[in-house]
C-alpha positions in Angstrom: -27.9 -8.2 -37.5 -28.4 -11.5 -35.6 -31.8 -12.9 -34.7 -31.2 -12.3 -31.1 -30.2 -8.6 -31.7 -33.3 -8.2 -33.9 -35.7 -9.6 -31.3 -34.1 -7.4 -28.6 -34.5 -4.3 -30.8 -38.1 -5.1 -31.5 -38.8 -5.7 -27.8 -37.3 -2.3 -27.0 -39.6 -0.6 -29.6 -42.6 -2.4 -28.2 -41.8 -1.3 -24.6 -41.3 2.3 -25.7 -44.7 2.2 -27.6 -46.4 0.7 -24.5 -45.1 3.4 -22.2 -46.1 6.2 -24.7 -49.6 4.7 -24.9 -49.9 4.5 -21.1 -48.7 8.1 -20.7 -52.0 9.3 -22.3 -54.1 7.7 -19.6 -55.4 9.7 -16.6 -57.0 13.1 -16.1 -55.5 16.5 -17.1 -55.2 19.1 -14.3 -55.7 22.0 -16.7 -58.8 20.6 -18.4 -56.9 20.8 -21.7 -56.0 18.2 -24.3 -53.0 15.8 -24.1 -50.7 18.4 -25.6 -51.3 21.0 -22.9 -48.5 19.7 -20.8 -50.7 19.2 -17.7 -51.1 15.4 -17.8 -51.2 13.4 -14.7 -50.9 9.8 -16.0 -52.3 6.9 -14.0 -50.1 3.8 -14.0 -51.5 0.4 -13.2 -49.3 -2.3 -11.7 -49.5 -6.0 -12.4 -51.4 -6.5 -9.1 -54.1 -4.0 -10.1 -52.8 -1.3 -7.7 -52.5 2.3 -8.9 -49.9 4.9 -8.4 -51.0 8.6 -8.8 -48.1 10.9 -9.6 -47.6 14.2 -7.7 -49.5 17.4 -8.5 -46.7 18.8 -10.7 -48.2 21.3 -13.1 -51.5 21.2 -11.2 -50.1 23.5 -8.5 -52.1 26.5 -9.8 -55.3 24.5 -9.6 -54.6 23.1 -6.2 -52.5 25.5 -4.2 -52.2 23.3 -1.2 -52.3 20.0 -3.0 -51.5 16.8 -1.1 -49.5 15.4 -4.0 -52.1 12.7 -4.7 -52.8 13.7 -8.3 -56.1 13.3 -10.1 -58.7 11.2 -8.4 -61.0 10.1 -11.3 -60.4 8.3 -14.6 -61.0 9.9 -18.0 -64.7 9.9 -19.0 -66.1 9.9 -15.4 -68.3 12.9 -14.6 -66.8 15.9 -12.8 -67.5 16.0 -9.1 -69.7 18.8 -7.6 -68.3 21.7 -5.5 -67.4 20.7 -2.0 -66.0 17.2 -2.9 -62.4 16.4 -2.3 -60.2 16.5 -5.4 -56.7 16.1 -6.7 -56.7 18.2 -9.8 -58.9 20.6 -11.8 -60.2 17.8 -14.1 -61.8 16.0 -11.1 -64.3 18.9 -10.8 -67.3 19.9 -12.8 -66.3 23.5 -12.2 -62.7 22.8 -13.3 -61.4 24.4 -10.1 -59.7 22.2 -7.6 -58.6 24.6 -4.8 -57.2 23.7 -1.4 -58.2 20.1 -1.9 -61.9 20.7 -2.8 -63.9 21.3 -6.0 -64.5 25.0 -5.8 -67.0 27.5 -7.3 -64.1 29.8 -8.6 -60.4 30.1 -8.9 -60.2 31.6 -5.4 -57.0 33.5 -5.7 -55.2 35.3 -2.9 -53.5 34.1 0.2 -56.3 34.8 2.6 -59.2 33.2 0.7 -60.0 29.5 0.9 -62.3 26.8 -0.5 -61.6 24.6 2.5 -63.2 26.5 5.4 -65.1 24.1 7.6 -68.8 24.3 6.8 -68.1 26.1 3.6 -66.1 23.6 1.6 -66.4 24.2 -2.1 -67.3 27.9 -1.8 -64.5 30.5 -1.9 -64.7 32.6 1.3 -62.3 34.7 3.4 -60.0 32.7 5.7 -60.7 33.0 9.4 -59.3 36.0 11.3 -55.9 35.1 12.7 -55.4 32.1 10.5 -52.2 31.5 8.4 -52.3 32.6 4.8 -52.2 29.9 2.0 -48.4 30.5 1.8 -46.2 32.6 4.1 -45.0 34.9 1.3 -48.7 35.9 0.8 -48.6 37.9 4.1 -44.9 38.7 4.8 -44.3 39.5 8.5 -43.1 43.0 9.1 -41.6 44.5 12.3 -44.0 45.8 14.9 -42.3 49.1 14.7 -43.7 49.5 11.1 -47.3 48.6 12.2 -47.4 46.6 8.9 -48.4 43.1 8.3 -48.2 40.6 11.2 -48.3 37.4 9.0 -51.9 36.4 9.6 -55.2 36.9 7.8 -57.7 39.5 8.9 -61.0 37.6 8.3 -62.0 39.8 5.4 -59.8 38.2 2.7 -56.8 40.4 3.3 -53.6 40.2 5.3 -53.8 41.5 8.9 -51.8 44.5 10.2 -50.3 44.6 13.7 -53.2 44.9 16.2 -54.4 48.1 17.8 -52.2 48.8 20.9 -49.1 47.0 19.6 -46.0 49.0 20.8 -44.3 50.5 17.8 -42.0 53.0 19.6 -40.9 52.9 23.2 -41.5 55.7 25.7 -39.9 56.9 28.9 -40.0 55.1 32.2 -41.6 57.1 35.1 -41.7 54.8 38.0 -43.8 51.8 37.1 -45.3 53.5 34.1 -44.4 54.2 30.5 -45.1 57.6 29.1 -44.7 58.9 25.5 -44.9 55.5 23.9 -46.5 55.1 20.5 -48.7 52.2 19.5 -50.2 50.8 16.3 -53.7 51.9 15.4 -54.6 48.7 13.6 -54.6 50.4 10.2 -50.9 50.4 9.7 -50.0 53.7 11.5 -47.9 54.3 14.5 -49.7 56.8 16.8 -49.2 58.4 20.2 -50.3 55.9 22.8 -51.7 56.0 26.3 -49.6 56.0 29.4 -49.0 52.3 30.2 -49.1 51.1 33.8 -46.6 48.3 34.2 -47.5 47.1 37.7 -47.0 44.5 39.0 -43.9 44.6 36.7 -41.6 47.6 36.5 -40.5 49.6 33.5 -37.5 48.6 31.5 -35.5 51.7 30.7 -33.5 50.0 28.0 -36.7 49.5 25.8 -39.1 52.1 27.1 -41.6 49.3 27.7 -42.9 47.3 30.6 -41.1 44.1 31.5 -43.1 41.1 30.3 -41.2 38.5 32.3 -39.0 38.8 35.3 -35.9 37.1 36.5 -35.5 39.0 39.8 -37.6 41.1 42.1 -36.0 44.3 40.8 -38.1 43.8 37.7 -41.3 43.9 39.8 -42.8 46.9 41.7 -42.0 47.2 45.3 -43.8 44.5 47.4 -44.1 42.1 44.5 -41.9 39.0 44.1 -40.8 37.3 40.9 -42.0 33.7 41.0 -40.6 30.6 39.3 -42.8 31.2 36.1 -41.3 34.7 35.6 -44.4 36.5 36.8 -44.7 39.4 39.3 -48.4 38.5 39.9 -51.8 39.3 38.4 -52.4 42.8 36.9 -55.0 45.4 37.5 -57.2 47.0 34.8 -55.3 49.2 32.4 -52.0 47.4 33.0 -50.1 45.9 30.0 -50.8 42.2 29.3 -50.3 39.5 26.8 -53.0 37.0 27.7 -56.2 36.7 29.8 -54.3 34.9 32.6 -52.2 38.0 33.2 -55.2 39.9 34.5 -57.2 39.9 37.7 -60.3 40.5 35.6 -59.5 37.5 33.3 -59.7 39.8 30.3 -56.7 41.0 28.2 -57.9 43.2 25.3 -55.8 45.5 23.1 -52.7 44.6 25.1 -54.2 45.9 28.4 -56.1 44.3 31.2 -59.8 45.1 30.6 -63.0 45.1 32.6 -64.8 42.9 30.0 -63.8 40.8 26.9 -64.1 43.9 24.6 -64.1 41.9 21.4 -66.2 44.0 19.1 -64.5 45.5 16.0 -65.4 49.1 17.0 -64.5 49.1 20.7 -61.2 49.3 22.5 -59.8 48.9 26.0 -56.8 51.1 25.3 -58.2 54.5 24.5 -56.3 57.4 26.2 -57.6 58.2 29.6 -59.9 55.2 29.5 -57.3 52.4 29.7 -58.9 49.3 31.2 -62.5 50.1 30.3 -64.1 48.9 27.1 -65.1 52.0 25.1 -66.4 52.7 21.6 -63.9 54.0 19.1 -64.1 57.6 17.8 -67.3 57.5 15.6 -65.6 59.2 12.6 -65.5 58.3 9.0 -62.6 55.8 9.5 -64.4 54.2 12.3 -67.6 53.7 10.3 -65.6 52.4 7.3 -63.8 49.9 9.6 -67.1 48.7 11.1 -68.8 48.4 7.7 -65.8 46.3 6.4 -66.1 43.9 9.3 -69.9 43.6 9.0 -69.5 43.1 5.2 -67.0 40.3 5.8 -69.4 38.6 8.3 -72.3 39.0 5.9 -70.4 37.3 3.0 -69.8 34.2 5.1 -71.9 31.2 3.9 -75.4 31.4 5.3 -77.5 28.4 6.3 -78.4 26.1 3.4 -82.1 27.1 3.5 -81.3 30.8 3.2 -78.8 30.2 0.5 -81.3 28.2 -1.6 -84.0 30.8 -1.1 -81.6 33.5 -2.3 -80.5 31.4 -5.3 -84.1 30.8 -6.3 -84.9 34.5 -6.1 -81.7 35.4 -8.1 -82.6 32.9 -10.8 -86.2 34.4 -11.0 -84.7 37.9 -11.5 -82.2 36.6 -14.1 -79.1 37.6 -12.1 -76.3 35.6 -10.4 -76.4 34.6 -6.7 -73.4 36.9 -6.1 -75.1 39.9 -7.7 -78.2 39.2 -5.6 -76.2 39.0 -2.4 -74.2 42.2 -3.3 -77.5 44.1 -3.8 -78.8 42.8 -0.5 -75.7 44.0 1.3 -75.7 47.4 -0.4 -79.4 48.1 0.2 -80.4 45.9 3.1 -83.5 45.0 1.2 -84.4 41.7 -0.4 -85.2 42.2 -4.1 
């Protein structure tokens, strides 16, 4: 072997050894040792700049990672909950979820550690928000009254809303009779008679026209304007938004006399269409109301209240979560 070839071979070995040594630098997303397969090496360029690799194996720690990799060097203390992070090893809790150090693994598509004001604490995603990933809440047809692709505000996927048409009815003038609507709990139930005016009824679908292209799709005396509207609608008439209604309130897919936003009231009850009215106070109604109240109660309280609860829980020798659960069950501070 010539001297030139020998020096070239030695240089190659040195380069390989240097790369192998550098690959052990950085933080490990799983919190395990270098053989765990979760390394995120930190490479340093000649100008002192750094290049953080993508999340790779850290995806389970950081479900919506920004691809920035770990944010601290080995040996640095883990960051507290609520601080931005790039991998699990950035955090004292060893949980980097939705871009923040989190108090727990926070699994499920409709739970998050990044809710504004509650960063670092796993809570239910806001009602109507998108799930962490679309497959977490797959969209089903309205005819099934199943999932609508959004979160319900209580940590689960939302079903098609109360009043959503699931089976068309029969046109009788400017009204639809015999239609069925979703009950908000996944069932298709007989619905109220729907007044379509100022639109007319579409016999092909058994539903009210939502947009018009000609005056024939409006009731007599109403014209179809350039926006596809037959005009504002009266109380009890089908609607899609507040701007459709003379009252300015569209609730449960009908024009309503008030906003009617409570979880246990509806503006689409049979014979009361257009008036906000309490739902039937049966077992299902009470369970639904309790679920909504429970979800609101679990939202992060003001800091002073949270600290007072934590101090009391520690004095009793139980966890904060156990203390809060007891408070919700009994309504009494321990």
